Each structure stands twice: as C-alpha cells, then as structure tokens.
SEPA-276509 format. One line per field, with one value per atom (N, C-alpha, C): residue number from 0; residue in one letter; atom name; z, y, x. Coordinates in pm, whole numbers, plus 50000, padded with zeros to 5 digits. Each point is the difference from the previous one (the first is absolute). Example, Ala and Ser with C-alpha at 12.3 -4.5 7.8 and 13.67 -1.06 7.14 Angstrom:
% residues 2
resi <- [0|0|0|1|1|1]
resn <- [A|A|A|S|S|S]
name <- [N|CA|C|N|CA|C]
c3 <- [50780|50000|50000|49928|50006|50073]
c2 <- [49431|50119|50120|50105|50119|50109]
c1 <- [51319|49911|50090|49965|50082|49923]
***
This chain:
% residues 164
resi <- [0|0|0|1|1|1|2|2|2|3|3|3|4|4|4|5|5|5|6|6|6|7|7|7|8|8|8|9|9|9|10|10|10|11|11|11|12|12|12|13|13|13|14|14|14|15|15|15|16|16|16|17|17|17|18|18|18|19|19|19|20|20|20|21|21|21|22|22|22|23|23|23|24|24|24|25|25|25|26|26|26|27|27|27|28|28|28|29|29|29|30|30|30|31|31|31|32|32|32|33|33|33|34|34|34|35|35|35|36|36|36|37|37|37|38|38|38|39|39|39|40|40|40|41|41|41|42|42|42|43|43|43|44|44|44|45|45|45|46|46|46|47|47|47|48|48|48|49|49|49|50|50|50|51|51|51|52|52|52|53|53|53|54|54|54|55|55|55|56|56|56|57|57|57|58|58|58|59|59|59|60|60|60|61|61|61|62|62|62|63|63|63|64|64|64|65|65|65|66|66|66|67|67|67|68|68|68|69|69|69|70|70|70|71|71|71|72|72|72|73|73|73|74|74|74|75|75|75|76|76|76|77|77|77|78|78|78|79|79|79|80|80|80|81|81|81|82|82|82|83|83|83|84|84|84|85|85|85|86|86|86|87|87|87|88|88|88|89|89|89|90|90|90|91|91|91|92|92|92|93|93|93|94|94|94|95|95|95|96|96|96|97|97|97|98|98|98|99|99|99|100|100|100|101|101|101|102|102|102|103|103|103|104|104|104|105|105|105|106|106|106|107|107|107|108|108|108|109|109|109|110|110|110|111|111|111|112|112|112|113|113|113|114|114|114|115|115|115|116|116|116|117|117|117|118|118|118|119|119|119|120|120|120|121|121|121|122|122|122|123|123|123|124|124|124|125|125|125|126|126|126|127|127|127|128|128|128|129|129|129|130|130|130|131|131|131|132|132|132|133|133|133|134|134|134|135|135|135|136|136|136|137|137|137|138|138|138|139|139|139|140|140|140|141|141|141|142|142|142|143|143|143|144|144|144|145|145|145|146|146|146|147|147|147|148|148|148|149|149|149|150|150|150|151|151|151|152|152|152|153|153|153|154|154|154|155|155|155|156|156|156|157|157|157|158|158|158|159|159|159|160|160|160|161|161|161|162|162|162|163|163|163]
resn <- [X|X|X|X|X|X|X|X|X|X|X|X|X|X|X|X|X|X|X|X|X|X|X|X|X|X|X|X|X|X|X|X|X|X|X|X|X|X|X|X|X|X|X|X|X|X|X|X|X|X|X|X|X|X|X|X|X|X|X|X|X|X|X|X|X|X|X|X|X|X|X|X|X|X|X|X|X|X|X|X|X|X|X|X|X|X|X|X|X|X|X|X|X|X|X|X|X|X|X|X|X|X|X|X|X|X|X|X|X|X|X|X|X|X|X|X|X|X|X|X|X|X|X|X|X|X|X|X|X|X|X|X|X|X|X|X|X|X|X|X|X|X|X|X|X|X|X|X|X|X|X|X|X|X|X|X|X|X|X|X|X|X|X|X|X|X|X|X|X|X|X|X|X|X|X|X|X|X|X|X|X|X|X|X|X|X|X|X|X|X|X|X|X|X|X|X|X|X|X|X|X|X|X|X|X|X|X|X|X|X|X|X|X|X|X|X|X|X|X|X|X|X|X|X|X|X|X|X|X|X|X|X|X|X|X|X|X|X|X|X|X|X|X|X|X|X|X|X|X|X|X|X|X|X|X|X|X|X|X|X|X|X|X|X|X|X|X|X|X|X|X|X|X|X|X|X|X|X|X|X|X|X|X|X|X|X|X|X|X|X|X|X|X|X|X|X|X|X|X|X|X|X|X|X|X|X|X|X|X|X|X|X|X|X|X|X|X|X|X|X|X|X|X|X|X|X|X|X|X|X|X|X|X|X|X|X|X|X|X|X|X|X|X|X|X|X|X|X|X|X|X|X|X|X|X|X|X|X|X|X|X|X|X|X|X|X|X|X|X|X|X|X|X|X|X|X|X|X|X|X|X|X|X|X|X|X|X|X|X|X|X|X|X|X|X|X|X|X|X|X|X|X|X|X|X|X|X|X|X|X|X|X|X|X|X|X|X|X|X|X|X|X|X|X|X|X|X|X|X|X|X|X|X|X|X|X|X|X|X|X|X|X|X|X|X|X|X|X|X|X|X|X|X|X|X|X|X|X|X|X|X|X|X|X|X|X|X|X|X|X|X|X|X|X|X|X|X|X|X|X|X|X|X|X|X|X|X|X|X|X|X|X]
name <- [N|CA|C|N|CA|C|N|CA|C|N|CA|C|N|CA|C|N|CA|C|N|CA|C|N|CA|C|N|CA|C|N|CA|C|N|CA|C|N|CA|C|N|CA|C|N|CA|C|N|CA|C|N|CA|C|N|CA|C|N|CA|C|N|CA|C|N|CA|C|N|CA|C|N|CA|C|N|CA|C|N|CA|C|N|CA|C|N|CA|C|N|CA|C|N|CA|C|N|CA|C|N|CA|C|N|CA|C|N|CA|C|N|CA|C|N|CA|C|N|CA|C|N|CA|C|N|CA|C|N|CA|C|N|CA|C|N|CA|C|N|CA|C|N|CA|C|N|CA|C|N|CA|C|N|CA|C|N|CA|C|N|CA|C|N|CA|C|N|CA|C|N|CA|C|N|CA|C|N|CA|C|N|CA|C|N|CA|C|N|CA|C|N|CA|C|N|CA|C|N|CA|C|N|CA|C|N|CA|C|N|CA|C|N|CA|C|N|CA|C|N|CA|C|N|CA|C|N|CA|C|N|CA|C|N|CA|C|N|CA|C|N|CA|C|N|CA|C|N|CA|C|N|CA|C|N|CA|C|N|CA|C|N|CA|C|N|CA|C|N|CA|C|N|CA|C|N|CA|C|N|CA|C|N|CA|C|N|CA|C|N|CA|C|N|CA|C|N|CA|C|N|CA|C|N|CA|C|N|CA|C|N|CA|C|N|CA|C|N|CA|C|N|CA|C|N|CA|C|N|CA|C|N|CA|C|N|CA|C|N|CA|C|N|CA|C|N|CA|C|N|CA|C|N|CA|C|N|CA|C|N|CA|C|N|CA|C|N|CA|C|N|CA|C|N|CA|C|N|CA|C|N|CA|C|N|CA|C|N|CA|C|N|CA|C|N|CA|C|N|CA|C|N|CA|C|N|CA|C|N|CA|C|N|CA|C|N|CA|C|N|CA|C|N|CA|C|N|CA|C|N|CA|C|N|CA|C|N|CA|C|N|CA|C|N|CA|C|N|CA|C|N|CA|C|N|CA|C|N|CA|C|N|CA|C|N|CA|C|N|CA|C|N|CA|C|N|CA|C|N|CA|C|N|CA|C|N|CA|C|N|CA|C|N|CA|C|N|CA|C|N|CA|C|N|CA|C|N|CA|C|N|CA|C|N|CA|C|N|CA|C|N|CA|C|N|CA|C|N|CA|C|N|CA|C|N|CA|C|N|CA|C|N|CA|C|N|CA|C|N|CA|C|N|CA|C|N|CA|C|N|CA|C|N|CA|C|N|CA|C|N|CA|C]
c3 <- [09408|49984|49996|50083|50002|49874|49972|49874|49992|50112|49999|49958|50058|49965|49854|49956|49861|49903|50029|49915|49999|50117|50010|49916|50013|49923|49850|49958|49858|49952|50081|49965|49983|50095|49993|49875|49973|49884|49871|49991|49879|49982|50110|49992|49995|50043|50014|49869|49891|49872|49953|50032|49953|50088|50129|50093|50064|49965|50077|49980|49907|49981|50071|50061|50077|50148|50067|50141|50083|50084|50091|50119|50043|50109|50085|50131|50091|50121|50057|50121|50079|50123|50076|49987|50080|49994|50036|50088|50042|49890|49902|49889|49869|50003|49876|49915|50060|49920|49938|50076|49945|49891|50019|49898|49870|50007|49879|49930|50077|49945|49931|50064|49943|49874|50000|49880|49882|50022|49893|49951|50093|49963|49927|50046|49933|49857|49982|49865|49910|50054|49924|49957|50078|49972|49912|49955|49908|50062|50129|50065|49991|49993|50024|50149|50053|50143|50025|50093|50048|50141|50015|50127|50079|50113|50088|50102|49991|50093|50114|50087|50012|49897|49986|49895|50055|50125|50061|50135|50067|50127|50122|49975|50111|50071|50131|50081|49955|49977|49960|50076|49994|50063|49897|50022|49900|49957|50085|49950|49882|49991|49890|49863|49995|49874|49987|50111|49996|49973|50061|49976|49851|49926|49857|49921|50028|49930|50037|50128|50043|49940|49989|49937|49854|49931|49859|49988|50096|50002|50035|50100|50045|49886|49917|49892|49874|50001|49884|49891|50029|49901|49968|50102|49984|50075|49947|50070|50113|49988|50098|50025|50122|50032|50100|50021|50091|50090|50130|50095|50091|50048|50087|50108|50115|50101|50074|50105|50067|50042|50068|50045|49912|49919|49921|50076|50131|50083|49982|50013|49989|49864|49896|49864|49984|50048|49989|50079|50121|50081|49932|49941|49930|49880|49918|49880|50035|50105|50036|50059|50016|50041|49884|49878|49880|49967|49966|49958|49878|49995|49888|49988|50095|50000|50095|49952|50081|49988|50086|49999|50090|49948|50074|50028|50127|50039|49987|49913|49973|50024|50055|50032|49923|49923|49920|49880|49912|49874|50022|50092|50024|50043|50088|50045|49887|49913|49887|49906|49976|49913|50065|50127|50070|50015|50012|50010|49876|49885|49875|49989|50020|49980|50092|50128|50098|50045|49991|50053|49893|49876|49891|50037|50068|50037|49874|50010|49885|50022|50119|50028|50078|49954|50071|50082|50131|50089|50038|49979|50025|50108|50083|50102|49941|49961|49930|50076|50131|50080|50050|49965|50063|49906|49870|49906|49890|49944|49891|49874|49922|49878|49904|49982|49905|50046|50129|50054|49975|50020|49974|49853|49910|49858|49970|50059|49980|50054|50111|50058|49908|49946|49907|49877|49944|49883|50030|50114|50038|50021|50069|50029|49870|49905|49876|49905|50016|49904|50058|50129|50062|49998|49944|49999|50131|50024|50112|49969|50094|49978|49998|50069|50008|50088|49958|50077|50142|50095|50141|50048|49933|50040|49963|49899|49958|50114|50065|50112|50109|50026|50107|49962|49875|49954|50003|49961|50004|50144|50095|50141|50049|49942|50036|49966|49886|49953|50087|50067|50081|50136|50045|50133|50100|49951|50092|50062]
c2 <- [35535|49894|49867|49903|49872|49919|49903|49925|49915|49945|49922|50088|50119|50091|50044|50029|50041|49889|49876|49886|49983|50015|49988|50107|50124|50109|49980|49950|49970|49892|49897|49892|50054|50084|50059|50085|50084|50088|49919|49891|49918|49930|49960|49927|50090|50124|50086|50013|50021|50015|49873|49886|49872|49947|50028|49934|50091|50129|50089|49977|49917|49972|49871|49929|49880|50035|49983|50035|49873|49970|49887|50038|49905|50024|49874|50017|49885|50040|49901|50024|49872|50017|49885|49998|49917|49988|50131|50079|50127|50105|49986|50094|49939|49874|49928|50068|50035|50058|50133|50084|50127|49975|49900|49966|49963|49919|49959|50121|50091|50123|50081|50014|50079|49935|49868|49929|50033|49994|50031|50144|50094|50141|50023|49936|50013|49949|49884|49944|50088|50052|50092|50125|50037|50120|49971|49875|49967|49941|49978|49938|49849|49935|49857|49982|49888|49975|49868|49998|49877|49978|49899|49971|49900|50043|49914|49928|50011|49932|50093|49952|49875|49993|49883|49978|49964|50037|49974|50067|49980|50066|49914|49882|49915|50065|49983|50059|49951|50095|49970|50094|49974|50084|50097|50130|50101|49994|49963|49995|49905|49897|49904|50063|50105|50069|50127|50067|50130|49985|49902|49983|49981|49914|49987|50130|50075|50127|50097|50010|50092|49961|49871|49953|50045|49995|50044|50150|50079|50143|50019|49927|50009|49975|49902|49964|50084|50086|50086|49938|49884|49937|50091|50068|50096|50127|50117|50124|50036|49962|50035|49881|49991|49892|50044|49913|50025|49879|50025|49892|50039|49898|50023|49893|50039|49906|50072|49942|50062|50144|50023|50135|50067|49923|50053|49999|49989|50006|49879|49882|49879|49987|50031|49994|50099|50122|50101|49961|49951|49959|49888|49907|49888|50050|50082|50051|50080|50079|50087|49925|49870|49919|49984|50028|49979|50125|49983|50115|50067|50131|50082|50009|49944|50010|50111|50086|50107|49989|49915|49979|50104|50065|50105|49957|49998|49974|50129|50002|50121|49976|50103|49993|50103|50087|50098|50042|50076|50038|50085|50095|50088|49920|49902|49919|49917|49946|49921|50086|50122|50092|50041|50035|50042|49885|49878|49885|49991|50030|50001|50127|50117|50127|50018|49972|50032|49882|49879|49884|49899|50024|49908|49858|49991|49868|49916|49873|49911|49892|49997|49911|50078|49991|50058|49890|50023|49905|50059|49919|50046|49917|50065|49930|49951|49875|49945|50004|50012|49999|50138|50104|50129|50117|49980|50108|49949|50089|49958|49963|49910|49954|50114|50091|50109|50093|50019|50080|49928|49870|49922|50014|49998|50014|50138|50104|50135|50007|49935|49997|49928|49887|49924|50085|50067|50084|50108|50066|50103|49941|49888|49936|49963|49945|49954|50113|50116|50108|50119|49999|50112|49972|50091|49981|50045|49949|50043|50139|50093|50137|50015|49911|50015|50118|50076|50116|49961|50078|49975|49862|49944|49869|49888|50020|49898|49968|50101|49981|49915|50027|49928|49854|49978|49862|49923|50062|49933|49963|50083|49969|49881|49978|49881|49873|50002|49883|49965|50098|49978|49944|49908|49944|50058|50076|50054|50130]
c1 <- [79077|49901|50076|49958|50072|49969|50087|49989|49874|49952|49876|49882|49992|49891|50012|50122|50021|49957|50038|49960|49849|49938|49855|49931|50046|49938|50019|50115|50023|49903|49980|49908|49857|49957|49866|49988|50100|49995|49990|50076|49999|49865|49937|49874|49877|50011|49882|49923|50066|49931|49934|50060|49947|49888|50006|49911|49896|49997|49916|49851|49960|49859|49958|50092|49966|50007|49889|49992|49986|50099|49986|49911|49920|49906|49991|49988|49989|49916|49933|49921|49986|49957|49952|49848|49935|49854|49930|50061|49940|49997|50084|50003|49955|49958|49969|49892|49887|49891|50041|50072|50047|50103|50085|50101|49931|49896|49928|49938|49944|49945|50110|50115|50110|50057|50008|50047|49908|49870|49905|50018|50013|50016|50133|50106|50129|49992|49941|49988|49913|49891|49914|50078|50101|50079|50122|50013|50107|50125|50000|50115|49990|50114|50007|50022|49958|50011|50069|50093|50062|49945|49915|49934|50082|50054|50080|49913|49868|49911|49963|49919|49933|49888|49944|49901|49863|49974|49871|49991|49887|49976|50039|50055|50042|50119|50006|50106|50138|50091|50138|50092|50128|50101|50055|49980|50037|50147|50096|50138|50019|49917|50014|49975|49920|49974|50084|50024|50067|50149|50066|50144|50034|49930|50034|49981|49895|49982|50112|50030|50106|50134|50026|50124|50006|49887|49996|50026|49956|50031|50148|50045|50140|50098|49972|50092|49982|49899|49978|49914|49941|49912|49880|49949|49891|50038|49965|50035|49903|49872|49899|49909|49945|49909|49894|49902|49888|49983|49987|49978|49883|49930|49886|49993|49952|49954|49889|49947|49887|50027|50112|50034|50105|50069|50111|50131|49994|50122|50091|49945|50083|50063|49924|50054|50115|49981|50104|50125|49983|50114|50079|49928|50065|50079|49939|50067|50125|49992|50112|50120|49989|50116|50098|49956|50082|50081|50128|50081|49938|50012|49954|49849|49929|49854|49960|49911|49943|49849|49942|49855|49934|49898|49930|49857|49964|49862|49922|49902|49924|49851|49935|49858|49918|50067|49927|50083|49938|50064|50125|49993|50116|50123|49981|50112|50058|49915|50048|50085|49955|50074|50133|49996|50122|50100|49950|50090|50089|49944|50078|50083|49937|50069|50120|49982|50102|50084|49947|50070|50040|49964|50028|49956|49885|49947|49982|50035|49984|49894|49943|49887|49895|49877|49886|49934|49990|49932|49865|49896|49864|49930|49918|49922|49868|49995|49885|49869|50006|49877|49958|50075|49974|49975|50012|49972|49907|49919|49911|50079|49945|50067|50029|49905|50022|50112|50012|50111|50133|50003|50121|50042|49903|50031|50060|49943|50056|50143|50024|50134|50098|49958|50084|50033|49901|50025|50103|49986|50097|50138|50005|50129|50073|49927|50063|50039|49941|50026|50076|50025|50072|50149|50078|50146|50064|50118|50083|50053|49989|50045|50151|50071|50145|50035|50103|50042|50038|49952|50036|49956|49898|49950|50097|50081|50097|50095|50052|50092|49934|49876|49928|49977|49962|49978|50132|50109|50130|50037|49962|50028|49918|49884|49920|50077|50069|50072|50121|50056|50120|49967|50081|49983|50098|50099|50102|49961]
***
C-alpha cells in the first residue's frame, strides 16, 4: 500500500467516529428538489447535513458544487457524501476526478448497497430527474449503513487507487 493511500486511510479512520453523523450533500438545479427532500429525511433521521449547494432551481454548473464536496471527501473531512444532478452522470464524473474518491452512480437500492459492499464507494451519485424521491431515500439509507465487505474486494479497491 503506498504512503498516500495509507495516510488517507488513517485520516478517514481517525475522523469516522467524529464525523459519521454529518452528511455532506450537493446538487445542481436538476437535483435540487430531490436534495431538499433528502436533507429533510436525513435530519429527521438524526443526521446533521452540510449543504454544498445549489440553493435554488436556477440553472448552475454542477462542478461548482460537486468539486468542493469531493474535496472534503478526498481530504477525509467527511467519510461519505451524496451528490445529485439531473442524470447523476456529470456529478459522478466530476467527483471521480479527485484522488481517493469513489463516486458511484446508482439507480436502485441493490446498486447503492453493492457500491458500499464491493467498491467501498464514498459518494453516492443520484439521478435527480429519473428516480422517485422515496426510492432515492431508500438508496441513501442503504448507502449510509452498509459496510464495506473487504476481503477480495479490498485488493480491487486498492487497484482503483493506483495509476500504474
């Protein structure tokens, strides 16, 4: 394991107990209404929320909100996050430009669970215009509560981090 990855994992481990109840969330205008719904559900469930924007339905560029959230995951400030845009694709592509970020675009509950179990995904990307709000909430719940299985999947996740 290279030293950058080792330092990153140590940072996450040290922060996980302190920060696991604060969920960062970000969207563009295409995911705004679903984001607001999820923020309400998260708070009702006892989570604190860090909202990286957007703060309305006016057209915005998703990288402006997604990059700051992904940076916070990259540095270990938060262990898990949620991002949304109309299709979920642009948000996911943006987040995955950051080292140590594994953003998973999910369209159903099984994919959200497997993203955590098998890929140790640390950001859930949702398509704000293509799935019902209640389904998105079920996906968020699974994503936030499903642990990484490790085992054979650890080797695969470590290979994601390597560029060589």
